[in-house]
N, CA, C and O atoms as a GROMACS GRO file, in nm:
protein
  356
    1UNK      N    1  -7.384  -1.252 -19.527
    1UNK     CA    2  -7.346  -1.391 -19.519
    1UNK      C    3  -7.233  -1.411 -19.419
    1UNK      O    4  -7.229  -1.511 -19.348
    2UNK      N    5  -7.139  -1.315 -19.414
    2UNK     CA    6  -7.025  -1.326 -19.323
    2UNK      C    7  -7.071  -1.317 -19.178
    2UNK      O    8  -7.015  -1.384 -19.091
    3UNK      N    9  -7.173  -1.235 -19.151
    3UNK     CA   10  -7.223  -1.222 -19.014
    3UNK      C   11  -7.286  -1.352 -18.968
    3UNK      O   12  -7.272  -1.391 -18.852
    4UNK      N   13  -7.356  -1.420 -19.059
    4UNK     CA   14  -7.417  -1.548 -19.024
    4UNK      C   15  -7.310  -1.652 -18.994
    4UNK      O   16  -7.324  -1.730 -18.899
    5UNK      N   17  -7.205  -1.655 -19.074
    5UNK     CA   18  -7.096  -1.749 -19.051
    5UNK      C   19  -7.023  -1.718 -18.920
    5UNK      O   20  -6.984  -1.810 -18.848
    6UNK      N   21  -7.006  -1.589 -18.890
    6UNK     CA   22  -6.941  -1.551 -18.765
    6UNK      C   23  -7.025  -1.593 -18.646
    6UNK      O   24  -6.973  -1.641 -18.545
    7UNK      N   25  -7.157  -1.574 -18.657
    7UNK     CA   26  -7.247  -1.616 -18.549
    7UNK      C   27  -7.241  -1.766 -18.529
    7UNK      O   28  -7.230  -1.814 -18.416
    8UNK      N   29  -7.248  -1.840 -18.638
    8UNK     CA   30  -7.245  -1.986 -18.627
    8UNK      C   31  -7.112  -2.034 -18.570
    8UNK      O   32  -7.108  -2.131 -18.494
    9UNK      N   33  -7.004  -1.968 -18.607
    9UNK     CA   34  -6.873  -2.007 -18.554
    9UNK      C   35  -6.864  -1.977 -18.405
    9UNK      O   36  -6.817  -2.060 -18.327
   10UNK      N   37  -6.908  -1.859 -18.365
   10UNK     CA   38  -6.904  -1.821 -18.223
   10UNK      C   39  -6.996  -1.911 -18.141
   10UNK      O   40  -6.958  -1.957 -18.033
   11UNK      N   41  -7.116  -1.936 -18.191
   11UNK     CA   42  -7.210  -2.020 -18.119
   11UNK      C   43  -7.159  -2.164 -18.114
   11UNK      O   44  -7.170  -2.229 -18.010
   12UNK      N   45  -7.105  -2.213 -18.223
   12UNK     CA   46  -7.052  -2.349 -18.226
   12UNK      C   47  -6.937  -2.368 -18.128
   12UNK      O   48  -6.931  -2.469 -18.059
   13UNK      N   49  -6.846  -2.272 -18.123
   13UNK     CA   50  -6.733  -2.282 -18.029
   13UNK      C   51  -6.782  -2.275 -17.885
   13UNK      O   52  -6.735  -2.351 -17.800
   14UNK      N   53  -6.877  -2.186 -17.857
   14UNK     CA   54  -6.929  -2.174 -17.721
   14UNK      C   55  -7.002  -2.301 -17.678
   14UNK      O   56  -6.986  -2.346 -17.565
   15UNK      N   57  -7.080  -2.358 -17.767
   15UNK     CA   58  -7.152  -2.481 -17.734
   15UNK      C   59  -7.056  -2.598 -17.719
   15UNK      O   60  -7.077  -2.684 -17.634
   16UNK      N   61  -6.950  -2.601 -17.800
   16UNK     CA   62  -6.851  -2.708 -17.787
   16UNK      C   63  -6.780  -2.701 -17.652
   16UNK      O   64  -6.759  -2.804 -17.587
   17UNK      N   65  -6.744  -2.582 -17.608
   17UNK     CA   66  -6.681  -2.567 -17.477
   17UNK      C   67  -6.779  -2.603 -17.367
   17UNK      O   68  -6.742  -2.669 -17.270
   18UNK      N   69  -6.904  -2.561 -17.380
   18UNK     CA   70  -7.006  -2.594 -17.281
   18UNK      C   71  -7.029  -2.744 -17.275
   18UNK      O   72  -7.044  -2.800 -17.166
   19UNK      N   73  -7.032  -2.811 -17.389
   19UNK     CA   74  -7.049  -2.957 -17.391
   19UNK      C   75  -6.930  -3.027 -17.328
   19UNK      O   76  -6.946  -3.126 -17.258
   20UNK      N   77  -6.810  -2.976 -17.352
   20UNK     CA   78  -6.691  -3.034 -17.290
   20UNK      C   79  -6.698  -3.021 -17.138
   20UNK      O   80  -6.668  -3.117 -17.067
   21UNK      N   81  -6.736  -2.905 -17.088
   21UNK     CA   82  -6.750  -2.887 -16.944
   21UNK      C   83  -6.858  -2.979 -16.888
   21UNK      O   84  -6.841  -3.033 -16.778
   22UNK      N   85  -6.967  -2.997 -16.962
   22UNK     CA   86  -7.074  -3.085 -16.915
   22UNK      C   87  -7.026  -3.229 -16.906
   22UNK      O   88  -7.054  -3.298 -16.808
   23UNK      N   89  -6.954  -3.274 -17.007
   23UNK     CA   90  -6.903  -3.412 -17.006
   23UNK      C   91  -6.804  -3.429 -16.891
   23UNK      O   92  -6.807  -3.530 -16.821
   24UNK      N   93  -6.715  -3.332 -16.872
   24UNK     CA   94  -6.619  -3.341 -16.763
   24UNK      C   95  -6.688  -3.340 -16.627
   24UNK      O   96  -6.646  -3.412 -16.536
   25UNK      N   97  -6.794  -3.261 -16.612
   25UNK     CA   98  -6.867  -3.257 -16.486
   25UNK      C   99  -6.937  -3.389 -16.460
   25UNK      O  100  -6.937  -3.438 -16.347
   26UNK      N  101  -6.997  -3.447 -16.563
   26UNK     CA  102  -7.066  -3.575 -16.546
   26UNK      C  103  -6.966  -3.686 -16.512
   26UNK      O  104  -6.985  -3.760 -16.416
   27UNK      N  105  -6.860  -3.696 -16.592
   27UNK     CA  106  -6.762  -3.802 -16.571
   27UNK      C  107  -6.692  -3.785 -16.436
   27UNK      O  108  -6.673  -3.882 -16.363
   28UNK      N  109  -6.653  -3.663 -16.404
   28UNK     CA  110  -6.584  -3.639 -16.278
   28UNK      C  111  -6.669  -3.671 -16.157
   28UNK      O  112  -6.623  -3.736 -16.063
   29UNK      N  113  -6.794  -3.625 -16.158
   29UNK     CA  114  -6.879  -3.651 -16.042
   29UNK      C  115  -6.914  -3.799 -16.031
   29UNK      O  116  -6.920  -3.852 -15.920
   30UNK      N  117  -6.936  -3.866 -16.143
   30UNK     CA  118  -6.964  -4.010 -16.136
   30UNK      C  119  -6.841  -4.091 -16.095
   30UNK      O  120  -6.853  -4.194 -16.029
   31UNK      N  121  -6.724  -4.044 -16.135
   31UNK     CA  122  -6.601  -4.112 -16.094
   31UNK      C  123  -6.580  -4.101 -15.944
   31UNK      O  124  -6.546  -4.199 -15.878
   32UNK      N  125  -6.599  -3.982 -15.890
   32UNK     CA  126  -6.585  -3.963 -15.745
   32UNK      C  127  -6.693  -4.041 -15.671
   32UNK      O  128  -6.667  -4.101 -15.567
   33UNK      N  129  -6.816  -4.042 -15.726
   33UNK     CA  130  -6.925  -4.116 -15.662
   33UNK      C  131  -6.897  -4.267 -15.665
   33UNK      O  132  -6.937  -4.338 -15.573
   34UNK      N  133  -6.829  -4.315 -15.768
   34UNK     CA  134  -6.798  -4.458 -15.776
   34UNK      C  135  -6.691  -4.497 -15.674
   34UNK      O  136  -6.689  -4.611 -15.627
   35UNK      N  137  -6.604  -4.404 -15.641
   35UNK     CA  138  -6.500  -4.432 -15.543
   35UNK      C  139  -6.559  -4.439 -15.402
   35UNK      O  140  -6.513  -4.518 -15.319
   36UNK      N  141  -6.659  -4.357 -15.375
   36UNK     CA  142  -6.719  -4.355 -15.241
   36UNK      C  143  -6.800  -4.482 -15.217
   36UNK      O  144  -6.852  -4.542 -15.311
   37UNK      N  145  -6.811  -4.523 -15.092
   37UNK     CA  146  -6.891  -4.643 -15.063
   37UNK      C  147  -7.039  -4.620 -15.091
   37UNK      O  148  -7.088  -4.507 -15.087
   38UNK      N  149  -7.110  -4.728 -15.119
   38UNK     CA  150  -7.254  -4.721 -15.150
   38UNK      C  151  -7.330  -4.666 -15.028
   38UNK      O  152  -7.305  -4.708 -14.915
   39UNK      N  153  -7.420  -4.576 -15.052
   39UNK     CA  154  -7.499  -4.517 -14.945
   39UNK      C  155  -7.437  -4.393 -14.883
   39UNK      O  156  -7.495  -4.333 -14.793
   40UNK      N  157  -7.320  -4.356 -14.931
   40UNK     CA  158  -7.256  -4.234 -14.879
   40UNK      C  159  -7.336  -4.113 -14.928
   40UNK      O  160  -7.369  -4.106 -15.047
   41UNK      N  161  -7.369  -4.017 -14.838
   41UNK     CA  162  -7.452  -3.903 -14.880
   41UNK      C  163  -7.390  -3.820 -14.993
   41UNK      O  164  -7.460  -3.772 -15.082
   42UNK      N  165  -7.259  -3.802 -14.988
   42UNK     CA  166  -7.193  -3.724 -15.094
   42UNK      C  167  -7.202  -3.794 -15.228
   42UNK      O  168  -7.221  -3.730 -15.332
   43UNK      N  169  -7.188  -3.927 -15.228
   43UNK     CA  170  -7.200  -4.003 -15.352
   43UNK      C  171  -7.340  -3.990 -15.412
   43UNK      O  172  -7.354  -3.978 -15.534
   44UNK      N  173  -7.442  -3.993 -15.327
   44UNK     CA  174  -7.578  -3.976 -15.376
   44UNK      C  175  -7.600  -3.837 -15.434
   44UNK      O  176  -7.666  -3.821 -15.536
   45UNK      N  177  -7.544  -3.736 -15.369
   45UNK     CA  178  -7.557  -3.599 -15.420
   45UNK      C  179  -7.483  -3.583 -15.553
   45UNK      O  180  -7.531  -3.513 -15.642
   46UNK      N  181  -7.368  -3.645 -15.566
   46UNK     CA  182  -7.293  -3.637 -15.692
   46UNK      C  183  -7.367  -3.706 -15.805
   46UNK      O  184  -7.367  -3.657 -15.918
   47UNK      N  185  -7.431  -3.820 -15.777
   47UNK     CA  186  -7.510  -3.888 -15.880
   47UNK      C  187  -7.630  -3.802 -15.922
   47UNK      O  188  -7.664  -3.795 -16.040
   48UNK      N  189  -7.692  -3.737 -15.826
   48UNK     CA  190  -7.804  -3.647 -15.857
   48UNK      C  191  -7.756  -3.529 -15.942
   48UNK      O  192  -7.822  -3.490 -16.038
   49UNK      N  193  -7.641  -3.473 -15.904
   49UNK     CA  194  -7.584  -3.363 -15.982
   49UNK      C  195  -7.554  -3.406 -16.125
   49UNK      O  196  -7.582  -3.332 -16.219
   50UNK      N  197  -7.496  -3.525 -16.141
   50UNK     CA  198  -7.462  -3.575 -16.274
   50UNK      C  199  -7.587  -3.594 -16.359
   50UNK      O  200  -7.581  -3.579 -16.481
   51UNK      N  201  -7.698  -3.625 -16.298
   51UNK     CA  202  -7.822  -3.642 -16.376
   51UNK      C  203  -7.881  -3.508 -16.418
   51UNK      O  204  -7.958  -3.502 -16.514
   52UNK      N  205  -7.845  -3.399 -16.349
   52UNK     CA  206  -7.900  -3.267 -16.382
   52UNK      C  207  -7.810  -3.187 -16.476
   52UNK      O  208  -7.853  -3.084 -16.529
   53UNK      N  209  -7.688  -3.231 -16.497
   53UNK     CA  210  -7.594  -3.155 -16.580
   53UNK      C  211  -7.642  -3.138 -16.724
   53UNK      O  212  -7.627  -3.028 -16.778
   54UNK      N  213  -7.700  -3.240 -16.792
   54UNK     CA  214  -7.745  -3.215 -16.930
   54UNK      C  215  -7.849  -3.104 -16.941
   54UNK      O  216  -7.845  -3.025 -17.035
   55UNK      N  217  -7.940  -3.098 -16.847
   55UNK     CA  218  -8.040  -2.991 -16.848
   55UNK      C  219  -7.974  -2.855 -16.827
   55UNK      O  220  -8.009  -2.758 -16.893
   56UNK      N  221  -7.879  -2.849 -16.735
   56UNK     CA  222  -7.807  -2.723 -16.712
   56UNK      C  223  -7.728  -2.682 -16.835
   56UNK      O  224  -7.719  -2.563 -16.865
   57UNK      N  225  -7.670  -2.778 -16.906
   57UNK     CA  226  -7.593  -2.746 -17.026
   57UNK      C  227  -7.682  -2.690 -17.137
   57UNK      O  228  -7.642  -2.598 -17.208
   58UNK      N  229  -7.802  -2.745 -17.151
   58UNK     CA  230  -7.895  -2.694 -17.253
   58UNK      C  231  -7.937  -2.552 -17.219
   58UNK      O  232  -7.942  -2.466 -17.307
   59UNK      N  233  -7.968  -2.527 -17.093
   59UNK     CA  234  -8.005  -2.391 -17.053
   59UNK      C  235  -7.888  -2.295 -17.074
   59UNK      O  236  -7.907  -2.181 -17.116
   60UNK      N  237  -7.768  -2.342 -17.044
   60UNK     CA  238  -7.650  -2.258 -17.067
   60UNK      C  239  -7.628  -2.226 -17.214
   60UNK      O  240  -7.589  -2.115 -17.248
   61UNK      N  241  -7.653  -2.324 -17.301
   61UNK     CA  242  -7.638  -2.301 -17.445
   61UNK      C  243  -7.739  -2.197 -17.494
   61UNK      O  244  -7.707  -2.115 -17.579
   62UNK      N  245  -7.859  -2.201 -17.440
   62UNK     CA  246  -7.959  -2.102 -17.481
   62UNK      C  247  -7.920  -1.962 -17.433
   62UNK      O  248  -7.942  -1.864 -17.504
   63UNK      N  249  -7.862  -1.952 -17.312
   63UNK     CA  250  -7.815  -1.823 -17.263
   63UNK      C  251  -7.700  -1.771 -17.348
   63UNK      O  252  -7.695  -1.652 -17.380
   64UNK      N  253  -7.609  -1.858 -17.386
   64UNK     CA  254  -7.497  -1.817 -17.471
   64UNK      C  255  -7.549  -1.767 -17.605
   64UNK      O  256  -7.502  -1.666 -17.657
   65UNK      N  257  -7.646  -1.839 -17.662
   65UNK     CA  258  -7.702  -1.796 -17.790
   65UNK      C  259  -7.766  -1.659 -17.777
   65UNK      O  260  -7.748  -1.574 -17.864
   66UNK      N  261  -7.841  -1.637 -17.668
   66UNK     CA  262  -7.906  -1.508 -17.650
   66UNK      C  263  -7.802  -1.397 -17.635
   66UNK      O  264  -7.819  -1.289 -17.692
   67UNK      N  265  -7.696  -1.423 -17.560
   67UNK     CA  266  -7.592  -1.321 -17.543
   67UNK      C  267  -7.522  -1.290 -17.674
   67UNK      O  268  -7.490  -1.174 -17.702
   68UNK      N  269  -7.497  -1.391 -17.756
   68UNK     CA  270  -7.432  -1.367 -17.885
   68UNK      C  271  -7.524  -1.287 -17.977
   68UNK      O  272  -7.478  -1.196 -18.046
   69UNK      N  273  -7.653  -1.320 -17.979
   69UNK     CA  274  -7.747  -1.248 -18.064
   69UNK      C  275  -7.761  -1.103 -18.019
   69UNK      O  276  -7.755  -1.011 -18.101
   70UNK      N  277  -7.778  -1.081 -17.888
   70UNK     CA  278  -7.792  -0.944 -17.837
   70UNK      C  279  -7.664  -0.865 -17.861
   70UNK      O  280  -7.670  -0.748 -17.898
   71UNK      N  281  -7.549  -0.929 -17.839
   71UNK     CA  282  -7.423  -0.861 -17.866
   71UNK      C  283  -7.406  -0.827 -18.013
   71UNK      O  284  -7.356  -0.719 -18.046
   72UNK      N  285  -7.446  -0.918 -18.102
   72UNK     CA  286  -7.438  -0.890 -18.245
   72UNK      C  287  -7.529  -0.777 -18.287
   72UNK      O  288  -7.490  -0.692 -18.368
   73UNK      N  289  -7.650  -0.775 -18.232
   73UNK     CA  290  -7.742  -0.665 -18.265
   73UNK      C  291  -7.688  -0.533 -18.211
   73UNK      O  292  -7.696  -0.430 -18.277
   74UNK      N  293  -7.632  -0.538 -18.091
   74UNK     CA  294  -7.572  -0.416 -18.034
   74UNK      C  295  -7.456  -0.365 -18.118
   74UNK      O  296  -7.445  -0.244 -18.142
   75UNK      N  297  -7.369  -0.456 -18.162
   75UNK     CA  298  -7.259  -0.414 -18.249
   75UNK      C  299  -7.308  -0.359 -18.382
   75UNK      O  300  -7.252  -0.263 -18.434
   76UNK      N  301  -7.413  -0.419 -18.435
   76UNK     CA  302  -7.470  -0.369 -18.560
   76UNK      C  303  -7.525  -0.228 -18.543
   76UNK      O  304  -7.502  -0.142 -18.628
   77UNK      N  305  -7.597  -0.205 -18.435
   77UNK     CA  306  -7.653  -0.072 -18.410
   77UNK      C  307  -7.542   0.031 -18.391
   77UNK      O  308  -7.548   0.140 -18.447
   78UNK      N  309  -7.442  -0.003 -18.314
   78UNK     CA  310  -7.331   0.090 -18.292
   78UNK      C  311  -7.257   0.119 -18.422
   78UNK      O  312  -7.222   0.234 -18.449
   79UNK      N  313  -7.233   0.017 -18.502
   79UNK     CA  314  -7.160   0.040 -18.627
   79UNK      C  315  -7.243   0.124 -18.724
   79UNK      O  316  -7.188   0.206 -18.797
   80UNK      N  317  -7.374   0.104 -18.726
   80UNK     CA  318  -7.459   0.186 -18.813
   80UNK      C  319  -7.458   0.331 -18.765
   80UNK      O  320  -7.449   0.423 -18.846
   81UNK      N  321  -7.467   0.350 -18.634
   81UNK     CA  322  -7.467   0.487 -18.581
   81UNK      C  323  -7.334   0.557 -18.605
   81UNK      O  324  -7.331   0.677 -18.633
   82UNK      N  325  -7.224   0.483 -18.594
   82UNK     CA  326  -7.094   0.547 -18.612
   82UNK      C  327  -7.063   0.577 -18.758
   82UNK      O  328  -6.990   0.671 -18.787
   83UNK      N  329  -7.118   0.499 -18.851
   83UNK     CA  330  -7.090   0.521 -18.993
   83UNK      C  331  -7.195   0.608 -19.062
   83UNK      O  332  -7.179   0.642 -19.179
   84UNK      N  333  -7.302   0.642 -18.993
   84UNK     CA  334  -7.407   0.724 -19.053
   84UNK      C  335  -7.362   0.870 -19.053
   84UNK      O  336  -7.336   0.926 -18.947
   85UNK      N  337  -7.353   0.934 -19.172
   85UNK     CA  338  -7.305   1.074 -19.176
   85UNK      C  339  -7.405   1.171 -19.116
   85UNK      O  340  -7.367   1.281 -19.076
   86UNK      N  341  -7.532   1.133 -19.107
   86UNK     CA  342  -7.632   1.224 -19.052
   86UNK      C  343  -7.632   1.224 -18.899
   86UNK      O  344  -7.693   1.312 -18.838
   87UNK      N  345  -7.568   1.127 -18.837
   87UNK     CA  346  -7.566   1.118 -18.692
   87UNK      C  347  -7.445   1.192 -18.638
   87UNK      O  348  -7.332   1.166 -18.679
   88UNK      N  349  -7.468   1.284 -18.545
   88UNK     CA  350  -7.360   1.362 -18.483
   88UNK      C  351  -7.369   1.345 -18.332
   88UNK      O  352  -7.478   1.345 -18.275
   89UNK      N  353  -7.251   1.332 -18.268
   89UNK     CA  354  -7.250   1.323 -18.122
   89UNK      C  355  -7.272   1.457 -18.061
   89UNK      O  356  -7.274   1.469 -17.938
   0.00000   0.00000   0.00000
């Protein structure tokens, strides 16, 4: 039960930080695009980037989840191998 809570806490914190970065990227790029005159190429690129940030954030959250799961399984395997009396280096 503790491992599940640790996973949920780690995943929740990682997703919260990722969501914060996504919101800051969207707001920042749209703010800069609003300052630029209409039809400016950089403003158009920033608006396009702001529209793609939610998709990038979702893909990032899935990568974070995969890394946490693989890391947890790796730690579990290492801890089992180190505590097993039949296993010798």
